[in-house]
gemmi code that builds the backbone of each chain (N, CA, C; Angstrom):
import gemmi

chains = {
    "A": [
        ("MET", (67.823, -25.806, -23.710), (67.732, -26.132, -22.287), (66.805, -27.320, -22.116)),
        ("ARG", (67.290, -28.206, -21.303), (66.438, -29.371, -21.068), (65.833, -29.329, -19.676)),
        ("LEU", (64.595, -29.452, -19.636), (63.930, -29.465, -18.328), (63.718, -30.900, -17.890)),
        ("LYS", (63.816, -31.072, -16.580), (63.561, -32.415, -16.057), (62.098, -32.763, -16.250)),
        ("PRO", (61.836, -33.956, -16.591), (60.422, -34.325, -16.698), (59.733, -34.233, -15.349)),
        ("PHE", (58.518, -33.780, -15.382), (57.748, -33.597, -14.144), (57.485, -34.937, -13.481)),
        ("GLU", (57.815, -34.992, -12.221), (57.615, -36.260, -11.521), (56.292, -36.263, -10.778)),
        ("ARG", (55.602, -37.311, -10.955), (54.373, -37.498, -10.199), (54.708, -37.788, -8.744)),
        ("ARG", (54.052, -37.065, -7.840), (54.284, -37.361, -6.433), (53.380, -38.486, -6.015)),
        ("GLN", (53.873, -39.240, -5.097), (53.031, -40.326, -4.634), (52.088, -39.834, -3.550)),
        ("GLY", (50.905, -40.406, -3.535), (49.887, -39.951, -2.614), (50.166, -40.303, -1.164)),
        ("ARG", (50.835, -41.383, -0.923), (51.034, -41.897, 0.417), (51.662, -40.897, 1.388)),
        ("GLU", (52.706, -40.252, 0.938), (53.496, -39.473, 1.890), (52.748, -38.252, 2.414)),
        ("THR", (51.655, -37.862, 1.771), (50.898, -36.744, 2.332), (49.739, -37.218, 3.209)),
        ("THR", (49.270, -38.409, 2.990), (48.100, -38.837, 3.775), (48.478, -39.140, 5.217)),
        ("ILE", (49.640, -39.724, 5.439), (49.965, -40.134, 6.815), (50.163, -38.930, 7.732)),
        ("PRO", (50.899, -37.888, 7.323), (50.925, -36.698, 8.188), (49.549, -36.097, 8.404)),
        ("LEU", (48.714, -36.165, 7.392), (47.353, -35.653, 7.532), (46.608, -36.404, 8.623)),
        ("ILE", (46.716, -37.728, 8.573), (46.052, -38.536, 9.600), (46.609, -38.191, 10.970)),
        ("ASN", (47.915, -38.005, 11.050), (48.526, -37.670, 12.335), (47.939, -36.396, 12.902)),
        ("VAL", (47.851, -35.383, 12.049), (47.336, -34.100, 12.527), (45.882, -34.226, 12.943)),
        ("VAL", (45.118, -34.906, 12.130), (43.693, -35.062, 12.451), (43.522, -35.848, 13.745)),
        ("PHE", (44.349, -36.853, 13.917), (44.313, -37.635, 15.151), (44.624, -36.768, 16.357)),
        ("LEU", (45.644, -35.946, 16.219), (46.024, -35.041, 17.301), (44.866, -34.123, 17.656)),
        ("MET", (44.222, -33.550, 16.630), (43.095, -32.659, 16.881), (41.975, -33.414, 17.580)),
        ("LEU", (41.758, -34.643, 17.137), (40.716, -35.471, 17.755), (41.001, -35.667, 19.232)),
        ("ILE", (42.243, -36.028, 19.547), (42.608, -36.254, 20.951), (42.447, -34.958, 21.737)),
        ("PHE", (42.853, -33.834, 21.118), (42.748, -32.544, 21.806), (41.298, -32.244, 22.167)),
        ("PHE", (40.416, -32.391, 21.191), (39.015, -32.063, 21.470), (38.399, -33.047, 22.452)),
        ("LEU", (38.888, -34.290, 22.405), (38.379, -35.281, 23.345), (38.689, -34.876, 24.772)),
        ("PHE", (39.915, -34.386, 24.994), (40.338, -34.109, 26.365), (39.981, -32.697, 26.804)),
        ("ALA", (40.109, -31.735, 25.888), (39.932, -30.339, 26.301), (38.465, -29.955, 26.385)),
        ("GLY", (37.655, -30.522, 25.539), (36.254, -30.152, 25.553), (35.475, -31.053, 26.482)),
        ("SER", (34.287, -30.631, 26.775), (33.420, -31.503, 27.546), (32.074, -31.554, 26.836)),
        ("LEU", (31.405, -32.652, 26.990), (30.167, -32.843, 26.246), (28.946, -32.430, 27.058)),
        ("GLU", (29.194, -31.746, 28.177), (28.052, -31.364, 29.002), (27.238, -30.283, 28.317)),
        ("LYS", (25.982, -30.274, 28.688), (25.102, -29.256, 28.156), (25.423, -27.927, 28.839)),
        ("ASP", (25.555, -26.900, 28.044), (25.857, -25.591, 28.613), (24.606, -24.726, 28.537)),
        ("ASP", (23.887, -24.677, 29.633), (22.651, -23.893, 29.650), (22.929, -22.405, 29.644)),
        ("ALA", (24.100, -22.023, 30.124), (24.384, -20.601, 30.318), (25.164, -20.011, 29.150)),
        ("ARG", (25.029, -20.599, 27.981), (25.833, -20.068, 26.880), (25.266, -18.748, 26.356)),
        ("GLY", (24.045, -18.441, 26.734), (23.453, -17.188, 26.290), (23.939, -15.980, 27.077)),
        ("VAL", (24.529, -16.213, 28.227), (24.993, -15.104, 29.050), (26.501, -15.227, 29.267)),
        ("THR", (27.110, -14.105, 29.642), (28.531, -14.116, 29.983), (28.636, -14.087, 31.492)),
        ("ALA", (28.992, -15.197, 32.058), (29.089, -15.260, 33.516), (30.226, -14.364, 33.997)),
        ("PRO", (30.109, -13.789, 35.190), (31.178, -12.924, 35.691), (32.464, -13.716, 35.937)),
        ("THR", (33.577, -13.048, 35.782), (34.852, -13.728, 36.019), (35.250, -13.564, 37.480)),
        ("SER", (35.970, -14.555, 37.939), (36.404, -14.541, 39.332), (37.828, -15.066, 39.411)),
        ("LEU", (38.636, -14.425, 40.237), (40.036, -14.840, 40.359), (40.209, -15.934, 41.403)),
        ("THR", (39.227, -16.031, 42.295), (39.355, -17.007, 43.374), (39.091, -18.412, 42.849)),
        ("GLN", (39.868, -19.339, 43.364), (39.656, -20.742, 43.006), (38.444, -21.262, 43.758)),
        ("ARG", (37.470, -21.730, 43.028), (36.267, -22.248, 43.673), (35.950, -23.631, 43.132)),
        ("ASP", (34.913, -24.220, 43.702), (34.500, -25.551, 43.247), (34.040, -25.477, 41.806)),
        ("ARG", (34.439, -26.474, 41.038), (33.958, -26.590, 39.668), (32.485, -26.937, 39.648)),
        ("ASN", (31.829, -26.444, 38.651), (30.433, -26.805, 38.492), (30.064, -26.703, 37.025)),
        ("THR", (28.923, -27.248, 36.690), (28.442, -27.124, 35.325), (27.215, -26.221, 35.322)),
        ("SER", (26.876, -25.758, 34.142), (25.715, -24.873, 34.068), (24.446, -25.649, 33.770)),
        ("ASP", (24.536, -26.967, 33.843), (23.356, -27.778, 33.565), (22.270, -27.471, 34.595)),
        ("ASP", (21.053, -27.263, 34.124), (19.912, -27.036, 35.001), (20.034, -25.741, 35.798)),
        ("ALA", (20.806, -24.796, 35.280), (20.974, -23.544, 36.010), (19.831, -22.590, 35.701)),
        ("LEU", (19.590, -21.716, 36.645), (18.637, -20.623, 36.430), (19.429, -19.474, 35.819)),
        ("VAL", (19.128, -19.148, 34.581), (19.903, -18.153, 33.854), (19.203, -16.805, 33.957)),
        ("VAL", (19.945, -15.777, 34.319), (19.395, -14.429, 34.360), (20.211, -13.576, 33.401)),
        ("ASP", (19.571, -13.087, 32.353), (20.330, -12.338, 31.343), (20.523, -10.893, 31.773)),
        ("ALA", (21.204, -10.117, 30.926), (21.599, -8.759, 31.311), (20.392, -7.855, 31.551)),
        ("ALA", (19.260, -8.186, 30.938), (18.071, -7.352, 31.124), (17.281, -7.761, 32.372)),
        ("GLY", (17.683, -8.853, 33.003), (16.994, -9.277, 34.215), (15.935, -10.349, 33.981)),
        ("ASN", (15.843, -10.833, 32.746), (14.866, -11.889, 32.466), (15.443, -13.236, 32.876)),
        ("ALA", (14.600, -14.045, 33.479), (15.042, -15.359, 33.937), (14.731, -16.413, 32.884)),
        ("TRP", (15.671, -17.350, 32.717), (15.510, -18.431, 31.757), (15.822, -19.738, 32.469)),
        ("HIS", (15.128, -20.765, 32.021), (15.490, -22.095, 32.510), (15.249, -23.091, 31.393)),
        ("ASP", (16.267, -23.884, 31.106), (16.146, -24.917, 30.083), (15.766, -24.332, 28.720)),
        ("GLY", (16.272, -23.139, 28.430), (16.036, -22.540, 27.133), (14.705, -21.825, 26.994)),
        ("GLU", (13.948, -21.751, 28.069), (12.662, -21.077, 27.990), (12.629, -19.898, 28.944)),
        ("GLU", (12.063, -18.806, 28.455), (11.969, -17.639, 29.309), (10.879, -17.854, 30.355)),
        ("LEU", (11.173, -17.432, 31.562), (10.246, -17.654, 32.660), (9.457, -16.381, 32.934)),
        ("THR", (8.199, -16.567, 33.192), (7.408, -15.451, 33.688), (7.513, -15.460, 35.204)),
        ("ASP", (6.918, -14.475, 35.857), (6.973, -14.426, 37.317), (6.385, -15.683, 37.938)),
        ("GLU", (5.271, -16.151, 37.334), (4.593, -17.316, 37.920), (5.447, -18.572, 37.754)),
        ("THR", (5.983, -18.757, 36.526), (6.764, -19.980, 36.313), (8.044, -19.951, 37.122)),
        ("LEU", (8.617, -18.754, 37.316), (9.816, -18.648, 38.144), (9.507, -19.067, 39.576)),
        ("LEU", (8.380, -18.565, 40.104), (8.013, -18.918, 41.471), (7.716, -20.402, 41.589)),
        ("ALA", (7.064, -20.966, 40.550), (6.756, -22.395, 40.581), (8.045, -23.206, 40.577)),
        ("LEU", (9.019, -22.753, 39.772), (10.302, -23.462, 39.704), (11.013, -23.407, 41.047)),
        ("LEU", (11.013, -22.224, 41.659), (11.701, -22.062, 42.936), (11.016, -22.875, 44.026)),
        ("ALA", (9.670, -22.884, 43.984), (8.936, -23.650, 44.989), (9.235, -25.134, 44.853)),
        ("ALA", (9.405, -25.595, 43.593), (9.706, -27.007, 43.382), (11.102, -27.347, 43.895)),
        ("ARG", (11.963, -26.332, 43.931), (13.340, -26.571, 44.362), (13.530, -26.468, 45.866)),
        ("ALA", (12.486, -25.990, 46.548), (12.674, -25.576, 47.934), (13.208, -26.687, 48.819)),
        ("GLY", (12.674, -27.881, 48.658), (13.071, -28.925, 49.584), (14.329, -29.675, 49.181)),
        ("GLU", (14.894, -29.320, 48.032), (15.970, -30.150, 47.498), (17.310, -29.834, 48.145)),
        ("ASP", (18.151, -30.840, 48.118), (19.447, -30.716, 48.766), (20.474, -30.031, 47.867)),
        ("ARG", (20.382, -30.319, 46.575), (21.389, -29.769, 45.663), (21.205, -28.262, 45.538)),
        ("PRO", (22.293, -27.565, 45.312), (22.176, -26.108, 45.263), (21.461, -25.630, 44.007)),
        ("LEU", (20.809, -24.499, 44.142), (20.226, -23.829, 42.989), (21.325, -23.013, 42.332)),
        ("LYS", (21.616, -23.344, 41.077), (22.675, -22.626, 40.377), (22.083, -21.427, 39.654)),
        ("ILE", (22.658, -20.284, 39.879), (22.220, -19.088, 39.175), (23.346, -18.648, 38.254)),
        ("ALA", (23.050, -18.556, 36.977), (24.026, -18.050, 36.013), (23.566, -16.657, 35.599)),
        ("ALA", (24.187, -15.648, 36.188), (23.790, -14.276, 35.897), (24.802, -13.652, 34.942)),
        ("ASP", (24.309, -12.801, 34.074), (25.206, -12.093, 33.166), (26.029, -11.098, 33.964)),
        ("GLU", (27.276, -10.887, 33.522), (28.143, -9.994, 34.291), (27.650, -8.553, 34.248)),
        ("GLU", (26.857, -8.226, 33.222), (26.363, -6.856, 33.084), (25.016, -6.637, 33.775)),
        ("LEU", (24.486, -7.691, 34.349), (23.195, -7.560, 35.033), (23.347, -6.625, 36.232)),
        ("ALA", (22.371, -5.724, 36.378), (22.404, -4.830, 37.534), (22.091, -5.628, 38.793)),
        ("ALA", (22.678, -5.189, 39.896), (22.523, -5.935, 41.151), (21.060, -6.053, 41.557)),
        ("GLY", (20.249, -5.050, 41.175), (18.842, -5.096, 41.533), (18.147, -6.319, 40.945)),
        ("GLY", (18.507, -6.659, 39.703), (17.907, -7.826, 39.061), (18.280, -9.109, 39.763)),
        ("LEU", (19.557, -9.203, 40.162), (20.011, -10.407, 40.873), (19.342, -10.493, 42.236)),
        ("LYS", (19.226, -9.346, 42.881), (18.668, -9.355, 44.229), (17.207, -9.761, 44.216)),
        ("SER", (16.463, -9.350, 43.171), (15.048, -9.734, 43.157), (14.903, -11.239, 42.976)),
        ("VAL", (15.796, -11.837, 42.155), (15.752, -13.299, 42.003), (16.113, -13.966, 43.326)),
        ("LEU", (17.137, -13.424, 43.994), (17.568, -14.013, 45.266), (16.466, -13.897, 46.322)),
        ("ARG", (15.797, -12.742, 46.326), (14.710, -12.560, 47.286), (13.604, -13.577, 47.044)),
        ("ALA", (13.266, -13.746, 45.744), (12.213, -14.715, 45.398), (12.618, -16.111, 45.839)),
        ("ALA", (13.889, -16.448, 45.639), (14.357, -17.782, 46.022), (14.309, -17.950, 47.533)),
        ("ARG", (14.708, -16.907, 48.237), (14.708, -16.978, 49.696), (13.289, -17.134, 50.221)),
        ("GLN", (12.361, -16.388, 49.595), (10.969, -16.479, 50.053), (10.375, -17.844, 49.745)),
        ("ALA", (10.818, -18.435, 48.638), (10.297, -19.751, 48.277), (10.896, -20.838, 49.165)),
        ("GLY", (11.937, -20.487, 49.916), (12.512, -21.455, 50.833), (13.758, -22.153, 50.303)),
        ("VAL", (14.326, -21.645, 49.200), (15.565, -22.235, 48.687), (16.724, -21.647, 49.491)),
        ("ALA", (17.431, -22.503, 50.188), (18.480, -22.003, 51.073), (19.860, -22.078, 50.422)),
        ("ASN", (20.061, -23.092, 49.607), (21.398, -23.343, 49.072), (21.478, -22.771, 47.657)),
        ("ILE", (22.134, -21.637, 47.516), (22.219, -20.966, 46.216), (23.677, -20.734, 45.874)),
        ("VAL", (24.052, -21.034, 44.644), (25.404, -20.701, 44.197), (25.300, -19.851, 42.932)),
        ("LEU", (26.289, -19.000, 42.760), (26.372, -18.165, 41.570), (27.488, -18.722, 40.693)),
        ("LEU", (27.178, -18.940, 39.428), (28.203, -19.501, 38.539), (29.126, -18.384, 38.057)),
        ("THR", (30.421, -18.630, 38.150), (31.406, -17.670, 37.660), (32.346, -18.393, 36.710)),
        ("ARG", (33.024, -17.604, 35.903), (34.068, -18.173, 35.044), (35.411, -17.889, 35.688)),
        ("LYS", (36.350, -18.754, 35.430), (37.688, -18.517, 35.956), (38.343, -17.452, 35.092)),
        ("ALA", (38.828, -16.415, 35.746), (39.469, -15.337, 34.998), (40.845, -15.787, 34.531)),
        ("THR", (41.180, -15.404, 33.325), (42.518, -15.728, 32.827), (43.426, -14.532, 33.113)),
        ("PRO", (44.383, -14.719, 33.990), (45.207, -13.582, 34.367), (46.140, -13.135, 33.240)),
    ],
    "B": [
        ("MET", (39.173, -86.632, -1.271), (38.877, -85.353, -1.912), (39.914, -84.329, -1.516)),
        ("ARG", (40.385, -83.722, -2.446), (41.391, -82.693, -2.130), (40.787, -81.312, -2.222)),
        ("LEU", (40.933, -80.695, -1.097), (40.451, -79.316, -1.117), (41.606, -78.405, -1.456)),
        ("GLU", (41.306, -77.522, -2.280), (42.367, -76.575, -2.598), (42.331, -75.413, -1.618)),
        ("ARG", (43.506, -75.129, -1.197), (43.550, -74.012, -0.246), (43.294, -72.714, -0.994)),
        ("LEU", (42.438, -71.945, -0.343), (42.144, -70.658, -0.975), (43.371, -69.765, -0.892)),
        ("PRO", (43.681, -69.130, -1.924), (44.809, -68.202, -1.855), (44.496, -67.052, -0.897)),
        ("ALA", (45.400, -66.837, 0.023), (45.176, -65.777, 1.016), (45.105, -64.421, 0.328)),
        ("LYS", (44.039, -63.726, 0.697), (43.879, -62.418, 0.058), (44.727, -61.402, 0.791)),
        ("ARG", (45.600, -60.796, 0.148), (46.437, -59.768, 0.764), (46.044, -58.421, 0.195)),
        ("ARG", (45.274, -57.741, 1.000), (44.927, -56.411, 0.541), (45.233, -55.431, 1.674)),
        ("PRO", (45.987, -54.409, 1.413), (46.250, -53.448, 2.484), (44.950, -52.767, 2.919)),
        ("ILE", (44.828, -52.577, 4.224), (43.630, -51.917, 4.734), (43.577, -50.498, 4.170)),
        ("GLY", (42.454, -50.181, 3.657), (42.350, -48.872, 3.025), (42.506, -47.741, 4.027)),
        ("LEU", (43.353, -46.814, 3.717), (43.550, -45.676, 4.603), (42.366, -44.716, 4.529)),
        ("THR", (41.743, -44.711, 3.369), (40.690, -43.722, 3.148), (39.542, -43.891, 4.129)),
        ("SER", (39.162, -45.119, 4.369), (38.041, -45.334, 5.287), (38.426, -44.948, 6.707)),
        ("LEU", (39.694, -45.217, 7.043), (40.169, -44.830, 8.370), (40.095, -43.316, 8.558)),
        ("ILE", (40.579, -42.607, 7.556), (40.527, -41.147, 7.628), (39.090, -40.674, 7.717)),
        ("ASP", (38.236, -41.320, 6.976), (36.814, -40.940, 7.011), (36.273, -41.016, 8.431)),
        ("VAL", (36.558, -42.127, 9.079), (36.028, -42.320, 10.429), (36.624, -41.289, 11.382)),
        ("ILE", (37.941, -41.080, 11.270), (38.586, -40.119, 12.173), (38.039, -38.724, 11.939)),
        ("PHE", (37.828, -38.382, 10.704), (37.252, -37.071, 10.398), (35.865, -36.923, 11.001)),
        ("LEU", (35.106, -37.987, 10.892), (33.763, -37.942, 11.478), (33.821, -37.719, 12.978)),
        ("LEU", (34.701, -38.490, 13.645), (34.849, -38.345, 15.092), (35.295, -36.928, 15.434)),
        ("LEU", (36.257, -36.436, 14.679), (36.780, -35.089, 14.923), (35.677, -34.055, 14.800)),
        ("LEU", (34.914, -34.165, 13.738), (33.823, -33.218, 13.526), (32.826, -33.275, 14.672)),
        ("PHE", (32.502, -34.498, 15.083), (31.541, -34.649, 16.173), (32.041, -33.969, 17.433)),
        ("PHE", (33.294, -34.236, 17.799), (33.793, -33.669, 19.043), (34.001, -32.158, 18.930)),
        ("MET", (34.344, -31.703, 17.729), (34.515, -30.258, 17.565), (33.189, -29.537, 17.736)),
        ("LEU", (32.137, -30.109, 17.204), (30.843, -29.421, 17.248), (30.112, -29.639, 18.567)),
        ("ALA", (30.329, -30.790, 19.173), (29.522, -31.108, 20.349), (30.145, -30.632, 21.648)),
        ("SER", (31.444, -30.401, 21.679), (32.059, -30.098, 22.970), (32.017, -28.602, 23.255)),
        ("THR", (31.951, -28.307, 24.533), (32.002, -26.917, 24.970), (33.271, -26.734, 25.796)),
        ("PHE", (33.773, -25.519, 25.786), (35.010, -25.269, 26.511), (34.788, -24.434, 27.762)),
        ("SER", (33.560, -23.961, 27.933), (33.335, -23.098, 29.090), (33.264, -23.947, 30.356)),
        ("ARG", (34.003, -23.539, 31.333), (33.951, -24.212, 32.624), (33.495, -23.207, 33.654)),
        ("TYR", (32.667, -23.674, 34.529), (32.114, -22.760, 35.517), (32.568, -23.139, 36.913)),
        ("GLN", (32.564, -22.141, 37.763), (32.832, -22.360, 39.168), (31.631, -21.871, 39.940)),
        ("ALA", (31.453, -22.420, 41.109), (30.280, -22.063, 41.891), (30.680, -21.210, 43.084)),
        ("ALA", (30.193, -19.993, 43.114), (30.427, -19.128, 44.263), (29.205, -19.182, 45.155)),
        ("PRO", (29.351, -19.658, 46.380), (28.170, -19.776, 47.243), (27.633, -18.412, 47.618)),
        ("LEU", (26.330, -18.264, 47.526), (25.689, -17.000, 47.875), (24.923, -17.097, 49.178)),
        ("SER", (24.604, -18.328, 49.560), (23.778, -18.472, 50.742), (24.634, -18.327, 51.993)),
        ("GLY", (23.977, -18.319, 53.100), (24.650, -18.054, 54.367), (25.716, -19.082, 54.690)),
        ("THR", (26.572, -18.736, 55.649), (27.697, -19.610, 55.973), (27.352, -20.508, 57.143)),
        ("GLY", (26.116, -20.847, 57.276), (25.731, -21.740, 58.354), (25.320, -20.957, 59.586)),
        ("PRO", (24.996, -21.684, 60.629), (24.530, -20.995, 61.828), (25.664, -20.213, 62.492)),
        ("GLY", (25.555, -18.944, 62.479), (26.562, -18.117, 63.129), (25.859, -17.136, 64.044)),
        ("ALA", (25.651, -17.573, 65.260), (24.916, -16.731, 66.194), (25.867, -15.712, 66.801)),
        ("ARG", (26.049, -14.640, 66.099), (26.931, -13.601, 66.617), (26.069, -12.434, 67.070)),
        ("ALA", (26.370, -11.989, 68.252), (25.620, -10.854, 68.758), (26.005, -9.591, 67.992)),
        ("GLU", (27.258, -9.556, 67.597), (27.791, -8.374, 66.948), (27.411, -8.367, 65.471)),
        ("PRO", (26.793, -7.320, 64.971), (26.486, -7.305, 63.540), (27.782, -7.167, 62.735)),
        ("PRO", (27.856, -7.844, 61.603), (29.089, -7.775, 60.812), (29.235, -6.413, 60.143)),
        ("PRO", (30.460, -6.045, 59.801), (30.656, -4.795, 59.063), (29.934, -4.840, 57.730)),
        ("LEU", (29.423, -3.704, 57.340), (28.600, -3.637, 56.146), (29.378, -2.999, 55.009)),
        ("LEU", (29.534, -3.747, 53.933), (30.241, -3.241, 52.765), (29.223, -2.966, 51.668)),
        ("ARG", (29.130, -1.717, 51.273), (28.123, -1.330, 50.284), (28.822, -1.083, 48.954)),
        ("ILE", (28.305, -1.680, 47.902), (28.917, -1.518, 46.576), (28.060, -0.555, 45.762)),
        ("HIS", (28.650, 0.568, 45.389), (27.926, 1.498, 44.518), (28.244, 1.227, 43.057)),
        ("SER", (29.510, 1.024, 42.757), (29.924, 0.714, 41.384), (31.269, -0.003, 41.489)),
        ("ALA", (31.883, -0.215, 40.338), (33.139, -0.969, 40.329), (34.234, -0.255, 41.102)),
        ("ALA", (34.119, 1.049, 41.256), (35.199, 1.802, 41.898), (34.724, 2.570, 43.125)),
        ("ARG", (33.494, 2.362, 43.548), (32.991, 3.105, 44.709), (32.430, 2.155, 45.744)),
        ("PHE", (33.067, 2.088, 46.873), (32.576, 1.227, 47.941), (32.376, 2.064, 49.191)),
        ("GLU", (31.639, 1.478, 50.092), (31.390, 2.135, 51.362), (31.478, 1.061, 52.432)),
        ("LEU", (32.357, 1.235, 53.383), (32.466, 0.254, 54.458), (32.000, 0.920, 55.742)),
        ("ASP", (30.912, 0.421, 56.287), (30.303, 0.999, 57.486), (30.082, 2.495, 57.334)),
        ("GLY", (29.609, 2.871, 56.161), (29.277, 4.269, 55.936), (30.449, 5.142, 55.554)),
        ("LEU", (31.631, 4.552, 55.430), (32.826, 5.328, 55.112), (33.215, 5.048, 53.664)),
        ("GLU", (33.361, 6.099, 52.866), (33.715, 5.906, 51.457), (35.129, 5.339, 51.336)),
        ("LEU", (35.267, 4.430, 50.397), (36.556, 3.766, 50.210), (36.920, 3.795, 48.740)),
        ("SER", (38.199, 3.911, 48.465), (38.651, 3.708, 47.094), (39.008, 2.226, 46.956)),
        ("PRO", (39.057, 1.716, 45.724), (39.390, 0.299, 45.558), (40.747, -0.065, 46.159)),
        ("GLU", (41.662, 0.909, 46.204), (42.985, 0.599, 46.752), (42.896, 0.414, 48.271)),
        ("ASP", (42.043, 1.232, 48.894), (41.908, 1.145, 50.346), (41.218, -0.129, 50.784)),
        ("LEU", (40.366, -0.663, 49.890), (39.510, -1.778, 50.282), (40.329, -2.951, 50.807)),
        ("ALA", (41.433, -3.267, 50.135), (42.204, -4.453, 50.499), (42.735, -4.338, 51.931)),
        ("TRP", (43.331, -3.194, 52.246), (43.919, -3.129, 53.599), (42.872, -2.921, 54.674)),
        ("ARG", (41.729, -2.303, 54.301), (40.664, -2.196, 55.296), (40.089, -3.576, 55.640)),
        ("LEU", (39.966, -4.409, 54.602), (39.477, -5.768, 54.834), (40.480, -6.553, 55.662)),
        ("ALA", (41.775, -6.363, 55.349), (42.811, -7.054, 56.121), (42.779, -6.597, 57.579)),
        ("ALA", (42.490, -5.304, 57.781), (42.406, -4.793, 59.152), (41.235, -5.429, 59.890)),
        ("LEU", (40.115, -5.599, 59.179), (38.957, -6.257, 59.796), (39.293, -7.684, 60.197)),
        ("LYS", (40.030, -8.347, 59.321), (40.432, -9.725, 59.610), (41.318, -9.754, 60.854)),
        ("ALA", (42.214, -8.759, 60.932), (43.117, -8.693, 62.080), (42.347, -8.423, 63.364)),
        ("GLU", (41.202, -7.730, 63.242), (40.386, -7.477, 64.423), (39.671, -8.725, 64.907)),
        ("GLY", (39.708, -9.760, 64.107), (39.048, -11.000, 64.499), (37.667, -11.170, 63.914)),
        ("ARG", (37.325, -10.328, 62.943), (36.024, -10.479, 62.297), (36.057, -11.697, 61.383)),
        ("ARG", (34.888, -12.267, 61.195), (34.826, -13.441, 60.308), (34.027, -13.155, 59.043)),
        ("THR", (32.956, -12.420, 59.197), (32.087, -12.208, 58.042), (31.958, -10.726, 57.728)),
        ("VAL", (31.683, -10.465, 56.478), (31.381, -9.113, 56.025), (30.052, -9.195, 55.281)),
        ("ALA", (29.152, -8.335, 55.635), (27.886, -8.299, 54.916), (28.051, -7.410, 53.688)),
        ("ILE", (27.683, -7.923, 52.536), (27.835, -7.172, 51.297), (26.458, -6.754, 50.807)),
        ("VAL", (26.301, -5.489, 50.607), (25.048, -4.970, 50.065), (25.373, -4.299, 48.746)),
        ("ALA", (24.674, -4.690, 47.700), (24.929, -4.103, 46.391), (23.817, -3.115, 46.068)),
        ("GLU", (24.212, -1.933, 45.653), (23.218, -0.955, 45.207), (22.667, -1.390, 43.855)),
        ("GLU", (21.512, -0.852, 43.522), (20.822, -1.288, 42.304), (21.683, -1.158, 41.053)),
        ("GLU", (22.479, -0.108, 41.007), (23.199, 0.147, 39.757), (24.518, -0.629, 39.648)),
        ("ALA", (24.913, -1.310, 40.715), (26.139, -2.111, 40.644), (25.915, -3.313, 39.737)),
        ("LYS", (26.984, -3.750, 39.088), (26.876, -4.903, 38.193), (27.216, -6.188, 38.953)),
        ("VAL", (26.753, -7.303, 38.394), (27.045, -8.588, 39.016), (28.556, -8.824, 39.069)),
        ("GLN", (29.242, -8.367, 38.029), (30.704, -8.523, 38.003), (31.354, -7.795, 39.187)),
        ("ASP", (30.817, -6.617, 39.542), (31.375, -5.872, 40.677), (31.189, -6.654, 41.975)),
        ("ILE", (30.004, -7.266, 42.112), (29.738, -8.044, 43.323), (30.730, -9.198, 43.429)),
        ("VAL", (30.918, -9.909, 42.294), (31.817, -11.064, 42.326), (33.247, -10.617, 42.616)),
        ("SER", (33.662, -9.479, 42.034), (35.015, -8.990, 42.289), (35.204, -8.674, 43.767)),
        ("VAL", (34.192, -8.027, 44.366), (34.301, -7.690, 45.784), (34.310, -8.956, 46.637)),
        ("MET", (33.465, -9.938, 46.262), (33.465, -11.190, 47.031), (34.808, -11.891, 46.927)),
        ("ASP", (35.453, -11.759, 45.764), (36.805, -12.298, 45.590), (37.764, -11.670, 46.587)),
        ("ARG", (37.685, -10.343, 46.670), (38.642, -9.642, 47.525), (38.371, -9.929, 48.985)),
        ("VAL", (37.090, -10.086, 49.319), (36.750, -10.417, 50.707), (37.294, -11.794, 51.069)),
        ("SER", (37.118, -12.748, 50.149), (37.598, -14.092, 50.482), (39.122, -14.185, 50.367)),
        ("ASP", (39.726, -13.266, 49.617), (41.189, -13.260, 49.512), (41.844, -13.032, 50.869)),
        ("VAL", (41.248, -12.163, 51.680), (41.856, -11.887, 52.979), (41.394, -12.876, 54.040)),
        ("GLY", (40.533, -13.801, 53.650), (40.145, -14.840, 54.593), (38.844, -14.572, 55.320)),
        ("LEU", (38.108, -13.585, 54.867), (36.801, -13.312, 55.466), (35.721, -13.980, 54.626)),
        ("ALA", (34.577, -14.194, 55.231), (33.447, -14.744, 54.483), (32.510, -13.593, 54.121)),
        ("GLY", (32.213, -13.480, 52.861), (31.296, -12.430, 52.422), (29.893, -12.979, 52.314)),
        ("VAL", (28.954, -12.279, 52.869), (27.554, -12.707, 52.779), (26.801, -11.633, 52.025)),
        ("LEU", (26.225, -12.035, 50.904), (25.487, -11.074, 50.095), (24.089, -10.895, 50.674)),
        ("ILE", (23.761, -9.664, 50.978), (22.440, -9.367, 51.527), (21.528, -9.020, 50.357)),
        ("ALA", (20.457, -9.793, 50.196), (19.595, -9.586, 49.032), (18.441, -8.644, 49.349)),
        ("GLY", (17.900, -8.763, 50.520), (16.735, -7.945, 50.831), (17.091, -6.826, 51.793)),
        ("GLU", (16.473, -5.701, 51.583), (16.709, -4.590, 52.502), (15.382, -4.116, 53.051)),
    ],
}
model = gemmi.Model(1)
for chain_id, residues in chains.items():
    chain = gemmi.Chain(chain_id)
    for i, (resn, *xyz) in enumerate(residues, 1):
        res = gemmi.Residue()
        res.name, res.seqid = resn, gemmi.SeqId(i, " ")
        for name, pos in zip(("N", "CA", "C"), xyz):
            atom = gemmi.Atom()
            atom.name, atom.element = name, gemmi.Element(name[0])
            atom.pos, atom.b_iso = gemmi.Position(*pos), 0.0
            res.add_atom(atom)
        chain.add_residue(res)
    model.add_chain(chain)
structure = gemmi.Structure()
structure.add_model(model)
structure.setup_entities()
């Protein structure tokens, strides 16, 4: 029995499809992802079915499931939380609160009360869009 | 003086360097980008609404236990009771969350309130 001699494959024909796929992935990540800082990645924001205004979690006040407040990656004590809220009191932009979906309402309410007492009027809660 | 023309160098552009750059870009965007998108649900008041009539009070005990003006409601009843309030000409519903309710429950209820066209106002202090 005679076997055909083994043919060397040429390198070219595999590199171009590879580049195509990599290019496609590059374009996908360029368009689908965003380069914004996600401050709320430590918590799971509650899902919401209602269409609301888009927002980012940049500079958000993060409240984790245990009720601890975080800002900019640092845990806040009562004093620093009040100082942060007082600094925000006169500002026009809304105070973004990113609360964990498992946080008890009491924890959220105490933060809201503190914000209200500090004079912050414009407060929004960050939610994720639910996938139906 | 005769200058000799330099022979034109014909070298195909290396594919390897191109792939290198694309791979680098791909890696950068894969690692640096985030996919989470957030929406903002307003929690603060809906502006000056000088109503003499106090709004109906919706109390959230848990994901499946609500109380509207002191009357226990099942989640199924909630939708049509809210629609009935809307039909009565109400505009706002005051939402009070009990301590043990989760934030997700509050957001779900606010969704349902806004679904029927009412404005939900979360009451933080009691």
